[in-house]
C-alpha positions in Angstrom: 0.0 0.0 0.0 1.3 3.5 -0.9 1.3 5.8 2.1 -1.3 8.5 2.2 -0.3 12.1 3.0 -1.6 11.7 6.6 0.3 8.4 6.9 3.5 10.1 5.7 3.0 12.8 8.3 2.4 10.4 11.1 5.3 8.2 10.2 7.7 11.1 9.8 6.8 12.6 13.2 6.8 9.3 15.0 10.2 8.3 13.7 11.8 11.8 14.2 10.4 12.0 17.7 11.7 8.6 18.7 14.6 7.4 16.5 15.7 11.0 15.6 15.8 12.1 19.2 17.7 8.9 20.3 20.3 9.4 17.5 20.6 13.1 18.3 21.3 12.6 22.0 25.0 11.8 21.6 25.4 15.0 19.6 23.6 17.1 22.1 25.6 15.6 25.0 28.9 16.3 23.2 29.8 12.6 23.0 30.0 12.9 19.2 31.6 16.2 18.1 33.2 19.0 19.9 30.2 21.3 20.2 27.4 20.0 22.4 24.2 21.9 22.6 20.6 22.0 21.6 21.4 23.0 18.0 20.9 19.4 17.0 17.3 19.4 18.3 16.7 22.6 16.4 17.9 20.9 13.2 15.7 17.9 14.0 12.7 20.2 14.5 13.3 22.0 11.2 13.5 18.7 9.4 10.2 17.7 10.9 8.4 21.0 10.2 9.7 21.4 6.7 9.3 17.7 6.0 5.6 18.0 6.6 5.5 20.8 4.0 7.6 18.8 1.6 5.4 15.7 2.0 2.6 17.6 0.3 4.9 18.1 -2.7 6.1 14.5 -2.5 2.5 13.3 -2.4 1.7 15.2 -5.6 4.8 13.9 -7.4 3.9 10.4 -6.3 0.5 10.7 -7.9 2.1 11.1 -11.3 3.9 7.8 -11.1 2.1 4.9 -12.8 2.3 2.7 -9.7 1.8 5.6 -7.2 4.9 4.3 -5.4 7.8 6.1 -3.8 10.9 4.0 -4.2 13.9 4.2 -1.9 16.0 6.1 -4.5 13.4 8.9 -4.3 13.6 8.8 -0.5 17.4 9.3 -0.8 16.9 12.3 -3.2 14.3 13.8 -1.0 16.6 13.4 2.0 19.4 15.1 0.2 17.1 18.0 -0.9 15.8 18.5 2.7 19.4 18.5 4.0 20.4 21.2 1.5 17.3 23.3 2.3 17.9 23.1 6.1 21.6 23.7 5.8 21.1 26.8 3.5 18.4 28.1 5.9 20.5 27.7 9.0 24.0 28.3 7.9 24.3 30.1 4.5 21.3 32.4 4.5 20.4 32.4 8.2 16.6 32.6 7.8 16.2 29.7 10.2 16.9 30.8 13.8 19.3 28.6 15.7 20.6 29.1 19.3 24.2 29.8 18.1 25.5 32.3 15.6 25.3 30.7 12.1 29.1 31.1 11.7 29.6 28.6 14.6 27.6 25.9 12.9 30.1 23.3 11.8 29.2 22.0 8.3 30.9 18.7 9.0 29.0 18.1 12.2 25.7 19.2 10.5 26.3 16.7 7.7 27.3 13.9 10.2 24.2 14.5 12.4 21.8 14.8 9.5 23.2 11.7 7.8 23.1 9.7 11.0 19.5 10.7 11.7 18.4 10.2 8.1 20.0 6.7 7.9 18.5 5.6 11.2 15.0 6.9 10.3 15.2 5.2 6.9 16.3 1.9 8.4 13.6 2.1 11.0 10.9 2.9 8.4 12.0 -0.1 6.3 12.3 -2.5 9.2 11.0 -1.6 12.6 7.8 0.0 11.5 6.8 -3.2 9.6 7.6 -5.3 12.7 6.0 -3.1 15.4 3.0 -1.9 13.4 2.1 -4.9 11.4 -0.8 -3.2 9.7 1.1 0.0 9.1 1.6 -0.7 5.4 -2.0 -1.6 4.8 -3.3 1.5 6.4 -1.5 3.9 4.1 1.3 4.4 6.5 -1.0 5.5 9.4 -0.1 4.0 12.7 -2.9 5.7 14.8 
């Protein structure tokens, strides 16, 4: 079953609020990287908020595909696009407020954090969601 828009939103928010937070904790605590702080939760929040908006676009694109499917390659492209958007908003153009000056945001740590969260969420969506929520796929991605 292809996820509905509401199912995409539910899945995105659930995975970012659980898996995303767990993966972000070592970054926030300073175990990974030299600059601990809440900046990583801010980034996670922006990914969640803008992801909900982007899901509307992804849902429309998905309707043009003959099988109405969203393959993993598209998920990778969408993840890269979202990373570029959040990075440009927080670091380059500064239109996304963050708790540190944009000059102090390390691009390498941003990339490492975003990649770790994206990979963990992707793996969880392809494995854990199907195990924990057995009917998740048949309900259009809705878990409630």
